[in-house]
ChimeraX commands (.cxc) that place a marker at each C-alpha (Angstrom):
marker #1 position 0.02,0.00,-0.01 radius 0.5
marker #1 position 1.04,3.62,-0.56 radius 0.5
marker #1 position -0.14,6.59,1.54 radius 0.5
marker #1 position -0.19,10.38,1.28 radius 0.5
marker #1 position -0.26,12.49,4.41 radius 0.5
marker #1 position -0.87,16.22,4.85 radius 0.5
marker #1 position -0.21,17.84,8.19 radius 0.5
marker #1 position 2.49,15.45,9.37 radius 0.5
marker #1 position 4.08,18.20,11.48 radius 0.5
marker #1 position 0.99,18.55,13.62 radius 0.5
marker #1 position 0.15,16.82,16.90 radius 0.5
marker #1 position -1.93,14.04,15.32 radius 0.5
marker #1 position 0.03,13.98,12.06 radius 0.5
marker #1 position 3.41,13.28,13.52 radius 0.5
marker #1 position 2.14,10.21,15.35 radius 0.5
marker #1 position 0.25,9.02,12.29 radius 0.5
marker #1 position 3.36,9.39,10.15 radius 0.5
marker #1 position 5.27,7.15,12.54 radius 0.5
marker #1 position 2.53,4.47,12.42 radius 0.5
marker #1 position 2.58,4.49,8.62 radius 0.5
marker #1 position 6.38,4.33,8.34 radius 0.5
marker #1 position 6.61,1.46,10.81 radius 0.5
marker #1 position 3.87,-0.54,9.01 radius 0.5
marker #1 position 5.29,-3.12,6.68 radius 0.5
marker #1 position 2.09,-3.08,4.64 radius 0.5
marker #1 position 2.87,0.51,3.55 radius 0.5
marker #1 position 5.71,0.53,1.09 radius 0.5
marker #1 position 5.82,4.32,0.61 radius 0.5
marker #1 position 4.53,7.37,2.46 radius 0.5
marker #1 position 4.39,10.68,0.63 radius 0.5
marker #1 position 4.32,13.61,3.04 radius 0.5
marker #1 position 3.10,16.95,1.66 radius 0.5
marker #1 position 5.25,19.57,3.34 radius 0.5
marker #1 position 5.72,23.31,3.19 radius 0.5
marker #1 position 9.34,23.10,4.34 radius 0.5
marker #1 position 11.95,20.44,4.95 radius 0.5
marker #1 position 10.80,17.54,7.07 radius 0.5
marker #1 position 12.68,16.71,10.28 radius 0.5
marker #1 position 11.91,13.05,9.76 radius 0.5
marker #1 position 14.13,10.80,7.64 radius 0.5
marker #1 position 13.11,7.33,6.56 radius 0.5
marker #1 position 13.75,5.14,3.57 radius 0.5
marker #1 position 10.01,4.84,2.87 radius 0.5
marker #1 position 9.35,8.59,3.26 radius 0.5
marker #1 position 8.98,10.76,0.16 radius 0.5
marker #1 position 8.66,14.44,1.07 radius 0.5
marker #1 position 6.79,16.42,-1.54 radius 0.5
marker #1 position 6.99,20.23,-1.32 radius 0.5
marker #1 position 3.57,21.86,-1.58 radius 0.5
marker #1 position 1.97,25.24,-1.77 radius 0.5
marker #1 position -1.44,24.65,-0.21 radius 0.5
marker #1 position -2.81,27.62,-2.14 radius 0.5
marker #1 position -2.06,25.73,-5.34 radius 0.5
marker #1 position -2.91,22.15,-4.48 radius 0.5
marker #1 position -4.16,21.48,-8.00 radius 0.5
marker #1 position -0.57,22.00,-9.24 radius 0.5
marker #1 position 0.60,18.85,-7.46 radius 0.5
marker #1 position 1.68,16.07,-9.79 radius 0.5
marker #1 position -0.34,12.88,-10.01 radius 0.5
marker #1 position 0.86,10.50,-7.32 radius 0.5
marker #1 position -0.19,6.88,-7.09 radius 0.5
marker #1 position -1.58,6.10,-3.66 radius 0.5
marker #1 position -4.16,3.92,-1.94 radius 0.5
marker #1 position -5.00,6.28,0.93 radius 0.5
marker #1 position -4.68,9.92,1.83 radius 0.5
marker #1 position -4.65,11.20,5.41 radius 0.5
marker #1 position -5.46,14.85,6.16 radius 0.5
marker #1 position -4.43,16.21,9.57 radius 0.5
marker #1 position -4.53,19.84,8.56 radius 0.5
marker #1 position -5.94,22.25,11.10 radius 0.5
marker #1 position -5.31,25.46,12.94 radius 0.5
marker #1 position -7.04,27.84,15.35 radius 0.5
marker #1 position -8.55,31.23,14.76 radius 0.5
marker #1 position -6.01,32.74,17.15 radius 0.5
marker #1 position -3.05,31.15,15.37 radius 0.5
marker #1 position -4.42,31.83,11.90 radius 0.5
marker #1 position -5.05,35.46,12.79 radius 0.5
marker #1 position -8.62,35.77,11.55 radius 0.5
marker #1 position -11.76,33.77,10.82 radius 0.5
marker #1 position -11.01,34.00,7.08 radius 0.5
marker #1 position -7.50,32.64,7.51 radius 0.5
marker #1 position -8.81,29.80,9.71 radius 0.5
marker #1 position -11.44,28.93,7.11 radius 0.5
marker #1 position -8.82,28.78,4.38 radius 0.5
marker #1 position -6.87,26.08,6.22 radius 0.5
marker #1 position -9.66,24.07,7.83 radius 0.5
marker #1 position -12.11,24.22,4.91 radius 0.5
marker #1 position -10.49,25.33,1.65 radius 0.5
marker #1 position -7.19,23.42,1.91 radius 0.5
marker #1 position -8.88,20.24,3.13 radius 0.5
marker #1 position -11.58,20.31,0.43 radius 0.5
marker #1 position -9.10,21.09,-2.34 radius 0.5
marker #1 position -6.84,18.29,-1.17 radius 0.5
marker #1 position -9.75,15.84,-1.32 radius 0.5
marker #1 position -10.65,17.03,-4.84 radius 0.5
marker #1 position -7.06,16.45,-5.97 radius 0.5
marker #1 position -7.06,13.01,-4.31 radius 0.5
marker #1 position -10.27,12.13,-6.18 radius 0.5
marker #1 position -8.72,13.19,-9.48 radius 0.5
marker #1 position -5.61,11.00,-9.04 radius 0.5
marker #1 position -7.70,7.93,-8.12 radius 0.5
marker #1 position -7.13,7.63,-4.36 radius 0.5
marker #1 position -9.71,5.23,-2.90 radius 0.5
marker #1 position -9.43,6.09,0.83 radius 0.5
marker #1 position -9.75,9.49,2.50 radius 0.5
marker #1 position -9.15,9.93,6.23 radius 0.5
marker #1 position -9.69,13.42,7.69 radius 0.5
marker #1 position -9.47,14.85,11.20 radius 0.5
marker #1 position -12.52,17.06,11.90 radius 0.5
marker #1 position -13.85,18.01,15.32 radius 0.5
marker #1 position -16.60,17.08,17.78 radius 0.5
marker #1 position -19.73,19.15,17.21 radius 0.5
marker #1 position -19.07,19.77,13.51 radius 0.5
marker #1 position -22.34,21.04,12.02 radius 0.5
marker #1 position -22.80,23.08,8.85 radius 0.5
marker #1 position -25.87,24.71,10.47 radius 0.5
marker #1 position -24.16,25.59,13.75 radius 0.5
marker #1 position -24.17,29.16,15.04 radius 0.5
marker #1 position -20.64,28.59,16.30 radius 0.5
marker #1 position -18.18,29.60,13.59 radius 0.5
marker #1 position -15.62,26.86,14.30 radius 0.5
marker #1 position -18.20,24.11,14.28 radius 0.5
marker #1 position -19.88,25.52,11.17 radius 0.5
marker #1 position -16.65,25.57,9.17 radius 0.5
marker #1 position -15.89,21.97,10.17 radius 0.5
marker #1 position -19.44,20.94,9.27 radius 0.5
marker #1 position -19.24,22.59,5.85 radius 0.5
marker #1 position -15.95,20.84,5.24 radius 0.5
marker #1 position -17.52,17.46,6.11 radius 0.5
marker #1 position -20.50,18.08,3.81 radius 0.5
marker #1 position -18.19,18.93,0.92 radius 0.5
marker #1 position -16.08,15.84,1.43 radius 0.5
marker #1 position -19.19,13.65,1.32 radius 0.5
marker #1 position -20.18,15.27,-2.00 radius 0.5
marker #1 position -16.70,14.73,-3.47 radius 0.5
marker #1 position -17.39,11.06,-3.00 radius 0.5
marker #1 position -14.06,9.30,-2.55 radius 0.5
marker #1 position -14.87,5.59,-2.38 radius 0.5
marker #1 position -13.98,5.15,1.28 radius 0.5
marker #1 position -14.25,8.34,3.33 radius 0.5
marker #1 position -13.65,8.47,7.09 radius 0.5
marker #1 position -14.25,11.59,9.17 radius 0.5
marker #1 position -12.83,11.60,12.67 radius 0.5
marker #1 position -14.37,13.86,15.29 radius 0.5
marker #1 position -12.08,13.90,18.33 radius 0.5
marker #1 position -13.01,15.71,21.53 radius 0.5
marker #1 position -10.37,17.85,23.28 radius 0.5
marker #1 position -6.98,16.66,22.04 radius 0.5
marker #1 position -4.71,15.62,24.88 radius 0.5
marker #1 position -1.10,16.34,23.94 radius 0.5
marker #1 position 2.11,17.96,25.13 radius 0.5
marker #1 position 2.30,20.89,22.73 radius 0.5
marker #1 position 5.48,22.84,22.35 radius 0.5
marker #1 position 3.57,26.07,21.77 radius 0.5
marker #1 position 1.97,27.77,24.77 radius 0.5
marker #1 position -1.84,27.42,25.04 radius 0.5
marker #1 position -2.58,28.05,28.77 radius 0.5
marker #1 position -6.37,27.80,28.52 radius 0.5
marker #1 position -6.18,24.58,26.54 radius 0.5
marker #1 position -3.62,23.17,28.97 radius 0.5
marker #1 position -5.91,23.85,31.92 radius 0.5
marker #1 position -8.76,22.17,30.07 radius 0.5
marker #1 position -6.67,19.07,29.39 radius 0.5
marker #1 position -5.67,18.76,33.04 radius 0.5
marker #1 position -9.29,19.10,34.16 radius 0.5
marker #1 position -10.44,16.50,31.62 radius 0.5
marker #1 position -7.78,14.10,32.80 radius 0.5
marker #1 position -8.85,14.51,36.42 radius 0.5
marker #1 position -12.53,14.11,35.60 radius 0.5
marker #1 position -12.17,11.37,33.03 radius 0.5
marker #1 position -13.68,8.80,35.36 radius 0.5
marker #1 position -16.96,10.68,35.10 radius 0.5
marker #1 position -17.17,10.37,31.35 radius 0.5
marker #1 position -19.00,7.05,31.04 radius 0.5
marker #1 position -21.89,5.81,28.90 radius 0.5
marker #1 position -23.31,8.55,26.63 radius 0.5
marker #1 position -20.80,11.03,28.06 radius 0.5
marker #1 position -17.78,8.97,27.04 radius 0.5
marker #1 position -17.38,10.73,23.72 radius 0.5
marker #1 position -16.84,14.05,25.51 radius 0.5
marker #1 position -13.71,12.80,27.32 radius 0.5
marker #1 position -10.40,14.12,26.10 radius 0.5
marker #1 position -8.48,11.86,23.74 radius 0.5
marker #1 position -4.77,11.44,23.28 radius 0.5
marker #1 position -3.42,12.56,19.93 radius 0.5
marker #1 position -1.63,9.23,19.43 radius 0.5
marker #1 position -4.95,7.43,19.86 radius 0.5
marker #1 position -6.51,9.50,17.10 radius 0.5
marker #1 position -3.56,8.71,14.86 radius 0.5
marker #1 position -3.74,5.02,15.71 radius 0.5
marker #1 position -7.46,4.89,14.95 radius 0.5
marker #1 position -6.91,6.46,11.50 radius 0.5
marker #1 position -4.06,4.09,10.70 radius 0.5
marker #1 position -5.94,0.99,11.85 radius 0.5
marker #1 position -9.06,1.80,9.85 radius 0.5
marker #1 position -7.00,2.32,6.73 radius 0.5
marker #1 position -5.95,-1.30,6.98 radius 0.5
marker #1 position -9.54,-2.53,6.80 radius 0.5
marker #1 position -11.41,0.33,5.16 radius 0.5
marker #1 position -14.90,-0.23,3.81 radius 0.5
marker #1 position -16.67,1.56,0.99 radius 0.5
marker #1 position -18.87,4.44,2.10 radius 0.5
marker #1 position -18.93,7.65,4.14 radius 0.5
marker #1 position -18.27,7.21,7.88 radius 0.5
marker #1 position -18.23,9.68,10.76 radius 0.5
marker #1 position -16.23,8.35,13.69 radius 0.5
marker #1 position -17.09,10.06,16.96 radius 0.5
marker #1 position -14.41,10.53,19.62 radius 0.5
marker #1 position -15.31,7.53,21.79 radius 0.5
marker #1 position -15.21,5.25,18.73 radius 0.5
marker #1 position -11.89,6.38,17.32 radius 0.5
marker link #1:1,2 radius 0.2
marker link #1:2,3 radius 0.2
marker link #1:3,4 radius 0.2
marker link #1:4,5 radius 0.2
marker link #1:5,6 radius 0.2
marker link #1:6,7 radius 0.2
marker link #1:7,8 radius 0.2
marker link #1:8,9 radius 0.2
marker link #1:9,10 radius 0.2
marker link #1:10,11 radius 0.2
marker link #1:11,12 radius 0.2
marker link #1:12,13 radius 0.2
marker link #1:13,14 radius 0.2
marker link #1:14,15 radius 0.2
marker link #1:15,16 radius 0.2
marker link #1:16,17 radius 0.2
marker link #1:17,18 radius 0.2
marker link #1:18,19 radius 0.2
marker link #1:19,20 radius 0.2
marker link #1:20,21 radius 0.2
marker link #1:21,22 radius 0.2
marker link #1:22,23 radius 0.2
marker link #1:23,24 radius 0.2
marker link #1:24,25 radius 0.2
marker link #1:25,26 radius 0.2
marker link #1:26,27 radius 0.2
marker link #1:27,28 radius 0.2
marker link #1:28,29 radius 0.2
marker link #1:29,30 radius 0.2
marker link #1:30,31 radius 0.2
marker link #1:31,32 radius 0.2
marker link #1:32,33 radius 0.2
marker link #1:33,34 radius 0.2
marker link #1:34,35 radius 0.2
marker link #1:35,36 radius 0.2
marker link #1:36,37 radius 0.2
marker link #1:37,38 radius 0.2
marker link #1:38,39 radius 0.2
marker link #1:39,40 radius 0.2
marker link #1:40,41 radius 0.2
marker link #1:41,42 radius 0.2
marker link #1:42,43 radius 0.2
marker link #1:43,44 radius 0.2
marker link #1:44,45 radius 0.2
marker link #1:45,46 radius 0.2
marker link #1:46,47 radius 0.2
marker link #1:47,48 radius 0.2
marker link #1:48,49 radius 0.2
marker link #1:49,50 radius 0.2
marker link #1:50,51 radius 0.2
marker link #1:51,52 radius 0.2
marker link #1:52,53 radius 0.2
marker link #1:53,54 radius 0.2
marker link #1:54,55 radius 0.2
marker link #1:55,56 radius 0.2
marker link #1:56,57 radius 0.2
marker link #1:57,58 radius 0.2
marker link #1:58,59 radius 0.2
marker link #1:59,60 radius 0.2
marker link #1:60,61 radius 0.2
marker link #1:61,62 radius 0.2
marker link #1:62,63 radius 0.2
marker link #1:63,64 radius 0.2
marker link #1:64,65 radius 0.2
marker link #1:65,66 radius 0.2
marker link #1:66,67 radius 0.2
marker link #1:67,68 radius 0.2
marker link #1:68,69 radius 0.2
marker link #1:69,70 radius 0.2
marker link #1:70,71 radius 0.2
marker link #1:71,72 radius 0.2
marker link #1:72,73 radius 0.2
marker link #1:73,74 radius 0.2
marker link #1:74,75 radius 0.2
marker link #1:75,76 radius 0.2
marker link #1:76,77 radius 0.2
marker link #1:77,78 radius 0.2
marker link #1:78,79 radius 0.2
marker link #1:79,80 radius 0.2
marker link #1:80,81 radius 0.2
marker link #1:81,82 radius 0.2
marker link #1:82,83 radius 0.2
marker link #1:83,84 radius 0.2
marker link #1:84,85 radius 0.2
marker link #1:85,86 radius 0.2
marker link #1:86,87 radius 0.2
marker link #1:87,88 radius 0.2
marker link #1:88,89 radius 0.2
marker link #1:89,90 radius 0.2
marker link #1:90,91 radius 0.2
marker link #1:91,92 radius 0.2
marker link #1:92,93 radius 0.2
marker link #1:93,94 radius 0.2
marker link #1:94,95 radius 0.2
marker link #1:95,96 radius 0.2
marker link #1:96,97 radius 0.2
marker link #1:97,98 radius 0.2
marker link #1:98,99 radius 0.2
marker link #1:99,100 radius 0.2
marker link #1:100,101 radius 0.2
marker link #1:101,102 radius 0.2
marker link #1:102,103 radius 0.2
marker link #1:103,104 radius 0.2
marker link #1:104,105 radius 0.2
marker link #1:105,106 radius 0.2
marker link #1:106,107 radius 0.2
marker link #1:107,108 radius 0.2
marker link #1:108,109 radius 0.2
marker link #1:109,110 radius 0.2
marker link #1:110,111 radius 0.2
marker link #1:111,112 radius 0.2
marker link #1:112,113 radius 0.2
marker link #1:113,114 radius 0.2
marker link #1:114,115 radius 0.2
marker link #1:115,116 radius 0.2
marker link #1:116,117 radius 0.2
marker link #1:117,118 radius 0.2
marker link #1:118,119 radius 0.2
marker link #1:119,120 radius 0.2
marker link #1:120,121 radius 0.2
marker link #1:121,122 radius 0.2
marker link #1:122,123 radius 0.2
marker link #1:123,124 radius 0.2
marker link #1:124,125 radius 0.2
marker link #1:125,126 radius 0.2
marker link #1:126,127 radius 0.2
marker link #1:127,128 radius 0.2
marker link #1:128,129 radius 0.2
marker link #1:129,130 radius 0.2
marker link #1:130,131 radius 0.2
marker link #1:131,132 radius 0.2
marker link #1:132,133 radius 0.2
marker link #1:133,134 radius 0.2
marker link #1:134,135 radius 0.2
marker link #1:135,136 radius 0.2
marker link #1:136,137 radius 0.2
marker link #1:137,138 radius 0.2
marker link #1:138,139 radius 0.2
marker link #1:139,140 radius 0.2
marker link #1:140,141 radius 0.2
marker link #1:141,142 radius 0.2
marker link #1:142,143 radius 0.2
marker link #1:143,144 radius 0.2
marker link #1:144,145 radius 0.2
marker link #1:145,146 radius 0.2
marker link #1:146,147 radius 0.2
marker link #1:147,148 radius 0.2
marker link #1:148,149 radius 0.2
marker link #1:149,150 radius 0.2
marker link #1:150,151 radius 0.2
marker link #1:151,152 radius 0.2
marker link #1:152,153 radius 0.2
marker link #1:153,154 radius 0.2
marker link #1:154,155 radius 0.2
marker link #1:155,156 radius 0.2
marker link #1:156,157 radius 0.2
marker link #1:157,158 radius 0.2
marker link #1:158,159 radius 0.2
marker link #1:159,160 radius 0.2
marker link #1:160,161 radius 0.2
marker link #1:161,162 radius 0.2
marker link #1:162,163 radius 0.2
marker link #1:163,164 radius 0.2
marker link #1:164,165 radius 0.2
marker link #1:165,166 radius 0.2
marker link #1:166,167 radius 0.2
marker link #1:167,168 radius 0.2
marker link #1:168,169 radius 0.2
marker link #1:169,170 radius 0.2
marker link #1:170,171 radius 0.2
marker link #1:171,172 radius 0.2
marker link #1:172,173 radius 0.2
marker link #1:173,174 radius 0.2
marker link #1:174,175 radius 0.2
marker link #1:175,176 radius 0.2
marker link #1:176,177 radius 0.2
marker link #1:177,178 radius 0.2
marker link #1:178,179 radius 0.2
marker link #1:179,180 radius 0.2
marker link #1:180,181 radius 0.2
marker link #1:181,182 radius 0.2
marker link #1:182,183 radius 0.2
marker link #1:183,184 radius 0.2
marker link #1:184,185 radius 0.2
marker link #1:185,186 radius 0.2
marker link #1:186,187 radius 0.2
marker link #1:187,188 radius 0.2
marker link #1:188,189 radius 0.2
marker link #1:189,190 radius 0.2
marker link #1:190,191 radius 0.2
marker link #1:191,192 radius 0.2
marker link #1:192,193 radius 0.2
marker link #1:193,194 radius 0.2
marker link #1:194,195 radius 0.2
marker link #1:195,196 radius 0.2
marker link #1:196,197 radius 0.2
marker link #1:197,198 radius 0.2
marker link #1:198,199 radius 0.2
marker link #1:199,200 radius 0.2
marker link #1:200,201 radius 0.2
marker link #1:201,202 radius 0.2
marker link #1:202,203 radius 0.2
marker link #1:203,204 radius 0.2
marker link #1:204,205 radius 0.2
marker link #1:205,206 radius 0.2
marker link #1:206,207 radius 0.2
marker link #1:207,208 radius 0.2
marker link #1:208,209 radius 0.2
marker link #1:209,210 radius 0.2
marker link #1:210,211 radius 0.2
view
C-alpha cells in the first residue's frame, strides 16, 4: 500500500506518520510539506507543496490519503485565515485526491461539527464534512475527536488547563458522556491508521469515543 499524508508536522500527524512508516504493509509514504521535514526514513517521500495551489501537485499513485490539517482562529489570525486552512485546503486536497484515483480518505475534523451551527468553528468543520461527502471518494472516514490531549510545544494556557481538568474528571465520562472525554493525539492517529488497513466503501463519521 502507498499513503499520502498532509499535516504530518501537527500533533496528530506526527504520530500518524510514525505508524505508517513502521507498518510493513505501507511501502511508501508521501508527506506533503511546506518546508523540509525533520523526519528521515527510507519509505518517506517528502513532496513540497503550496497549499494555495494544491491542484498543481503532480499525479501520485496512492491507496489512501490522510489529512491532519488544522489550525485555530488565534493562530491563523482571523476567521477568514482559519477557514482557508480548515475548509479550503482540506476540500481542495480531497478534490485532488479524487482526481488521481485515491480510494481512501481519512480526515481529522472536530466534535460538534455542524454546517448549520451558530458557532463559527463548528460551522466551518461541518461545511468541510458536507463537501467531502459530496466529493465522494470511495472510502471516506471523518474523525471527530473531543479535546486533544497532547504535550504541545507552543503555549496554550487555557487549553492546557482544560486538558488537566479533563484528565482529572475522566472517570466521570461514562456511557453517553464517554465521547466528551479528552483523547490522546496518538490514539486519534492510531485509529486512523488501523481503519485504513480494513477500510470499507462508504462515508463514515467516527465520533471521539469510537476512534
